[in-house]
C-alpha positions in Angstrom: -16.4 -17.1 23.6 -15.4 -13.5 22.9 -14.4 -12.8 19.3 -10.8 -12.1 20.0 -10.2 -10.6 16.6 -13.6 -9.1 16.2 -14.9 -11.6 13.6 -18.6 -12.3 13.6 -18.6 -15.9 14.7 -22.3 -16.4 14.2 -21.6 -17.0 10.5 -19.0 -19.6 11.1 -19.6 -23.4 11.1 -18.5 -25.2 14.3 -15.5 -26.6 12.5 -14.4 -23.2 11.2 -15.0 -21.6 14.6 -12.9 -24.3 16.3 -10.1 -23.7 13.8 -10.3 -20.0 14.2 -9.9 -20.2 18.0 -7.0 -22.6 17.6 -5.2 -20.2 15.3 -5.9 -17.3 17.7 -5.0 -18.9 20.9 -2.3 -21.5 20.1 0.8 -20.3 18.2 1.9 -23.9 17.8 -1.2 -24.5 15.6 0.1 -21.9 13.1 2.6 -22.6 10.4 6.1 -21.1 10.8 5.8 -17.6 9.4 9.5 -17.5 8.3 9.3 -20.8 6.3 8.4 -20.8 2.6 5.5 -22.8 1.4 5.6 -25.2 -1.6 5.8 -23.3 -4.9 7.2 -20.1 -3.4 10.3 -19.0 -5.2 13.4 -18.3 -3.0 15.8 -15.7 -4.3 19.3 -14.9 -3.2 19.4 -11.3 -1.9 21.1 -9.3 0.8 18.5 -6.6 1.0 16.4 -8.1 3.7 19.3 -8.6 6.1 20.4 -5.0 5.6 16.9 -3.6 6.3 16.1 -5.7 9.3 19.5 -5.2 11.0 19.1 -1.4 10.7 15.6 -1.5 12.0 16.4 -3.7 15.0 19.3 -1.4 15.9 17.1 1.7 15.7 16.7 3.2 19.1 14.9 6.5 18.3 14.9 7.6 22.0 18.7 8.2 21.8 18.4 11.0 19.2 18.5 14.6 20.4 17.7 18.0 19.1 21.3 18.4 18.2 21.1 15.3 16.0 18.0 16.7 14.2 19.7 20.1 13.7 22.7 18.4 12.1 20.4 16.3 9.9 18.6 19.3 8.6 21.8 21.2 8.0 23.4 18.4 5.9 23.1 18.8 2.2 22.6 15.1 1.8 20.6 13.0 4.2 22.3 9.9 5.5 20.7 6.9 7.0 21.7 8.2 10.4 20.2 11.6 9.6 17.0 9.9 8.5 16.8 8.1 11.8 17.1 11.4 13.6 14.3 12.9 11.5 12.0 10.0 12.4 12.7 10.3 16.2 10.5 12.1 18.7 13.3 14.7 19.0 12.4 15.9 15.5 8.8 16.8 16.4 9.5 20.4 17.4 11.3 20.8 14.0 8.3 19.8 11.9 7.8 23.2 10.3 11.5 23.3 9.3 11.3 19.7 8.0 8.3 20.6 5.9 10.1 23.6 4.4 13.1 21.4 3.5 10.8 18.7 2.1 8.9 21.2 0.1 12.1 22.5 -1.4 13.2 19.0 -2.4 9.8 18.2 -3.9 9.8 21.3 -6.0 13.3 20.6 -7.1 12.6 17.2 -8.4 8.8 17.1 -9.1 7.9 20.8 -9.7 4.3 21.5 -8.6 2.9 18.3 -10.2 0.6 15.8 -8.5 -0.3 12.5 -10.1 -3.8 11.1 -10.0 -4.9 7.5 -10.3 -7.7 5.3 -9.2 -7.9 1.7 -7.8 -10.2 -1.0 -9.2 -10.9 -4.0 -7.0 -11.9 -6.9 -9.3 -12.4 -9.6 -6.6 -12.5 -9.8 -2.8 -12.1 -13.5 -2.2 -9.3 -14.2 0.2 -7.6 -17.2 1.7 -5.7 -15.4 4.5 -6.6 -14.8 8.1 -5.2 -11.3 8.7 -6.9 -10.0 11.8 -7.1 -6.3 10.7 -8.4 -6.8 7.2 -11.9 -6.5 5.9 -11.3 -9.2 3.3 -10.0 -11.8 5.7 -11.4 -15.3 5.2 -13.4 -15.4 8.4 -15.2 -12.2 7.9 -18.9 -12.4 6.8 -18.9 -10.1 3.8 -20.5 -10.2 0.4 -17.8 -11.8 -1.8 -17.6 -11.2 -5.5 -15.4 -11.8 -8.5 -16.0 -9.7 -11.6 -16.3 -11.3 -15.0 -14.2 -9.9 -17.9 -17.3 -8.3 -19.2 -17.9 -6.6 -15.8 -14.3 -5.6 -15.5 -14.4 -3.9 -18.9 -17.6 -2.1 -18.1 -16.0 -0.7 -14.9 -12.9 0.3 -16.8 -15.0 2.1 -19.4 -16.8 4.1 -16.7 -13.4 5.1 -15.1 -11.8 5.9 -18.4 -14.8 8.1 -19.4 -14.1 10.2 -16.4 -10.7 11.2 -17.8 -8.5 8.9 -15.7 -5.4 7.5 -17.4 -3.8 5.4 -14.7 -5.4 2.5 -12.9 -4.4 0.2 -10.1 -5.9 -3.3 -10.2 -6.5 -5.1 -6.9 -7.8 -8.4 -5.7 -8.2 -10.3 -2.5 -5.4 -12.8 -1.9 -6.9 -16.0 -3.4 -5.1 -17.9 -6.1 -8.0 -20.3 -6.3 -10.5 -17.5 -7.1 -8.3 -14.9 -8.7 -5.4 -16.8 -10.4 -2.6 -15.1 -12.3 -4.2 -15.7 -15.7 -7.4 -14.0 -14.5 -5.5 -11.0 -13.3 -3.4 -11.0 -16.6 -6.6 -10.9 -18.7 -7.9 -8.0 -16.7 -4.6 -6.2 -17.3 -4.9 -6.8 -21.0 -8.3 -5.1 -20.9 -6.8 -2.2 -18.8 -4.2 -1.6 -21.4 -7.0 -0.8 -23.9 -8.3 2.0 -21.7 -5.3 3.3 -19.6 -1.8 4.6 -20.3 -0.5 3.3 -17.0 -1.5 0.0 -15.3 -0.4 -1.2 -11.8 -1.4 -4.2 -9.8 -1.7 -4.7 -6.0 -2.2 -8.4 -5.7 -0.8 -11.4 -3.7 3.0 -11.8 -4.2 3.9 -14.2 -7.0 7.1 -15.7 -8.5 9.4 -14.0 -11.0 8.0 -15.8 -14.0 4.5 -14.8 -13.0 5.5 -11.2 -12.7 7.1 -11.5 -16.2 3.8 -12.9 -17.5 1.8 -10.0 -16.0 4.3 -7.5 -17.4 3.7 -9.0 -20.8 0.0 -8.5 -20.2 0.6 -4.8 -19.8 1.5 -4.2 -16.2 3.9 -1.3 -15.5 4.4 -1.5 -11.8 3.7 -3.6 -8.7 2.6 -2.5 -5.2 3.1 -4.7 -2.2 2.3 -3.7 1.4 4.6 -5.5 3.8 2.1 -4.4 6.5 4.8 -4.5 9.2 8.5 -5.2 9.1 8.4 -6.5 12.7 8.5 -10.2 12.1 7.3 -11.1 15.6 4.3 -8.7 15.4 3.6 -9.9 11.8 3.2 -13.5 13.2 0.4 -12.4 15.6 -1.5 -10.6 12.8 -1.3 -13.1 9.9 -2.6 -16.4 11.2 -3.4 -18.4 8.1 -2.7 -18.4 4.4 0.2 -17.7 2.0 0.4 -14.1 3.3 1.6 -15.6 6.6 5.1 -16.2 5.0 6.9 -12.9 5.9 10.2 -13.4 3.8 8.3 -14.3 0.6 6.3 -11.1 0.9 9.4 -9.0 1.6 11.2 -10.1 -1.6 8.1 -9.5 -3.8 9.3 -6.2 -5.2 12.7 -7.6 -6.1 11.1 -10.6 -7.9 8.8 -8.1 -9.8 11.9 -6.1 -10.9 13.6 -9.3 -12.0 10.4 -10.1 -13.9 10.8 -6.9 -16.0 8.5 -4.5 -14.1 9.3 -0.8 -14.7 8.4 0.2 -11.2 7.6 -1.0 -7.7 5.9 0.5 -4.7 6.4 -0.1 -1.0 4.4 0.4 2.2 3.9 -0.5 5.8 0.4 -0.1 7.3 1.2 2.4 10.0 -0.4 1.5 13.3 0.1 -2.2 13.3 3.4 -2.0 15.1 6.0 0.6 16.1 5.4 3.1 13.3 8.8 4.8 13.5 10.6 1.4 13.0 8.2 0.5 10.2 8.8 3.8 8.5 12.5 3.4 8.7 12.3 -0.2 7.3 10.0 0.9 4.4 12.4 3.7 3.3 15.4 1.5 3.7 13.7 -1.2 1.6 13.5 1.4 -1.2 17.0 2.7 -0.5 18.8 -0.6 -0.9 16.7 -1.8 -3.8 17.2 1.5 -5.6 20.9 1.0 -5.5 20.7 -2.5 -6.7 18.2 -1.7 -9.5 19.0 2.0 -10.4 16.9 1.8 -13.6 13.7 1.1 -11.7 11.1 3.6 -10.6 10.2 3.3 -6.9 7.6 4.9 -4.7 6.4 4.8 -1.1 2.9 4.8 0.4 2.2 5.8 4.0 -1.3 4.6 4.9 -2.6 4.4 8.4 -4.9 1.7 9.8 -8.6 2.4 9.0 -11.9 1.0 10.4 -13.2 -2.1 8.6 -16.3 -4.4 8.8 -16.5 -6.3 12.1 -13.5 -4.4 13.3 -14.7 -1.2 14.8 -12.4 -1.5 17.8 -9.3 -1.2 15.7 -8.0 2.3 15.4 -4.6 3.7 14.5 -2.6 2.8 17.5 -0.3 5.8 17.9 0.0 7.6 14.6 -1.5 11.1 14.6 -1.6 13.5 11.6 1.5 15.4 12.8 3.4 12.2 13.2 2.3 11.1 9.7 3.4 14.5 8.4 6.8 14.0 10.1 7.2 10.6 8.4 6.3 11.9 4.9 8.6 14.9 5.3 11.5 12.6 6.5 10.8 10.3 3.5 11.1 13.2 1.1 14.3 14.5 2.6 15.9 11.1 2.7 14.7 9.9 -0.7 14.3 13.1 -2.8 13.7 11.3 -6.1 11.1 8.8 -4.9 7.4 9.3 -5.4 5.2 9.4 -2.3 1.5 8.4 -2.4 -1.1 9.4 0.1 -4.2 7.3 0.0 -7.9 8.1 0.5 -7.5 6.7 4.0 -6.6 10.2 4.9 -8.8 13.3 5.0 -9.2 15.7 2.1 -7.7 18.5 4.1 -4.6 16.4 5.0 -4.1 15.3 1.4 -4.5 18.8 0.0 -1.9 20.0 2.5 0.7 17.3 2.2 0.8 17.4 -1.7 2.0 21.0 -1.4 4.9 19.8 0.8 6.1 16.3 0.1 3.6 13.9 -1.5 3.4 13.5 -5.3 0.5 11.1 -5.9 -3.0 10.8 -4.7 -5.9 8.4 -5.5 -9.2 9.9 -6.7 -12.7 8.6 -7.4 -11.9 5.7 -5.0 -14.0 2.7 -4.2 -12.7 -0.3 -2.2 -15.8 -2.3 -3.0 -16.3 -4.7 -6.0 -18.3 -3.7 -9.1 -19.7 -0.4 -7.9 -17.9 2.2 -10.0 -20.8 2.6 -12.4 -23.2 3.5 -9.5 -20.7 5.8 -7.9 -19.5 7.5 -11.0 -22.8 7.9 -12.9 -25.4 7.9 -10.1 -27.1 4.8 -11.5 -28.8 2.8 -8.8 -26.7 -0.2 -7.6 -28.2 -3.6 -8.5 -27.3 -5.2 -5.2 -24.7 -7.6 -6.6 -21.7 -5.6 -5.5 -19.0 -7.0 -3.3 -18.2 -5.5 0.1 -15.3 -3.0 0.6 -11.9 -3.8 2.2 -11.9 -0.7 4.4 -13.6 2.7 4.8 -12.1 5.5 2.9 -11.9 9.0 4.3 -11.6 11.2 1.2 -14.4 10.3 -1.3 -13.9 13.1 -3.8 -14.5 12.2 -7.5 -11.8 12.5 -10.0 -13.2 15.7 -11.4 -13.4 17.3 -7.9 -9.9 16.1 -7.0 -8.5 17.6 -10.3 -10.3 20.8 -9.7 -9.1 21.1 -6.1 -5.5 20.4 -7.0 -5.6 23.0 -9.7 -7.1 25.6 -7.4 -4.3 25.0 -5.0 -1.8 26.0 -7.7 -0.7 22.5 -8.4 -0.5 20.8 -11.8 -2.6 17.6 -11.9 -0.9 15.0 -14.0 -2.7 11.9 -15.4 0.2 10.2 -17.1 4.0 10.8 -17.4 5.1 7.9 -19.5 4.6 7.2 -23.2 5.3 3.8 -24.9 7.1 4.2 -28.3 
């Protein structure tokens, strides 16, 4: 049988293969993606309803050049203006959008660009997400770093000069429980001024525990805000529960986190609607929690192991630029991150217009920072990467390139007293 979702079936047992095909071909075999699983906290919030109702009502084909002109002329960008800026009608106005976005960025962020690096500490995963390199059916080298290995990786990163780190894991509570992540964050606090996590969503009390361990902010990718499309992409595991994932940032804020970050993986579904929903998710939570720092990421789908037939569906660089400029005009105070999924040329250009944060010295594998940062030969025990990066510049090179472009690289903007 053809591997419908590009998983290498030769490595699966007959039982696993049978289950995989059931999940792929029979929606009735899959749990209801809108129902919470045992242990998942349910919070009372009106944010989800507001975001989804706006997204569903968004017909971007109805907007005209006149609507875009009006949006650009307005001093303050309304939701309706933002919709116009995301529409195809705005594409001929990209240069003007970029000029306005650049003005807003300069007004609120100056010429600064923030640098950070991710550290993957485990790639075990219990989810079957058809587009992800970590998914539980993929035949990859799995690894979970020990605390000693984590500290060694952190020392290497810190020695490069980096002051902010983002700790990531695969989504497996069994292999990477909250206590394990918390201990890693305590180590990170020894070496870095800013610590973020991008892990599976957890309950409010667990976010409170991680904050006590030293975590400053939480990043969660919703992947797509289209619930119907989400169901077809997330076939197994806790990640399948769409509403629990949606409310993760609000639970993190209730748990005391200083900041939260949002993203859709552009290319999984209708990118214009996902971009609208991502920004509105920030917009409504920002009004509910005005003290919190919030940021947006805008990654596009990238090639992964066993998945070479997946490409960004319909999101070109010009369209990505349009989205980022629209984000900046609509949310002038919000940070915007552009990941190493994008080319060096694109990232160097967009940080001069609208983006404020980029990753550097990136590895999406497990336990390979020492070999990549120092040139030491890898020992063969590393875990496989989640996806292929496009910009592999070191921290030193990224810092140098940003400075040469007339930007001011910033390693940390927050001091604990």
